[in-house]
C-alpha positions as MATLAB code, in Angstrom:
seq = 'MTVYAALWHVLPGPWWVRMLLVLLLIAVVLTALATWVFPWVNELVAPADVTVDP';
ca = [
      22.230   14.395 -169.286;
      19.644   11.649 -169.122;
      19.277    9.211 -166.279;
      20.648    6.406 -168.419;
      23.727    8.400 -169.392;
      24.318    9.370 -165.763;
      23.995    5.729 -164.688;
      26.371    4.646 -167.449;
      28.996    7.165 -166.338;
      28.678    6.233 -162.651;
      29.218    2.509 -163.177;
      32.841    1.369 -162.928;
      34.917   -0.576 -165.435;
      35.049   -1.013 -169.185;
      31.906   -1.106 -171.300;
      31.381   -4.870 -170.996;
      31.501   -4.717 -167.180;
      29.047   -1.816 -167.263;
      26.764   -3.811 -169.544;
      26.823   -6.789 -167.173;
      26.033   -4.501 -164.237;
      23.149   -2.882 -166.111;
      21.721   -6.302 -167.009;
      22.088   -7.408 -163.395;
      20.323   -4.265 -162.173;
      17.490   -4.817 -164.636;
      17.116   -8.424 -163.484;
      17.023   -7.348 -159.828;
      14.405   -4.661 -160.493;
      12.190   -7.023 -162.500;
      12.478   -9.717 -159.829;
      11.539   -7.246 -157.094;
       8.561   -6.039 -159.129;
       7.311   -9.570 -159.814;
       7.873  -10.712 -156.221;
       6.559   -7.814 -154.139;
       5.101   -4.913 -156.096;
       2.796   -6.631 -158.595;
       1.139   -8.941 -156.009;
       0.618   -5.962 -153.661;
      -0.956   -3.861 -156.426;
      -3.088   -6.808 -157.523;
      -4.602   -7.010 -154.032;
      -5.434   -3.308 -154.145;
      -7.077   -3.234 -157.559;
      -8.373   -6.795 -157.886;
     -11.751   -6.739 -159.589;
     -14.651   -8.544 -157.974;
     -15.295  -12.074 -159.107;
     -17.135  -11.357 -162.323;
     -18.506  -14.030 -164.546;
     -19.812  -13.478 -168.035;
     -22.614  -15.692 -169.198;
     -22.693  -16.415 -172.917;
];
């Protein structure tokens, strides 16, 4: 059983409630990534100020 199938079977309600919950979970994960994870990683791997002269 895949992770997605296991998640689908764990969520309560009919299929449309499950779909709303999955969409809500995706939105929460993407918001958390954009708010905390991506800025933190950007500070760790930010390249030096590089300019390219034509």
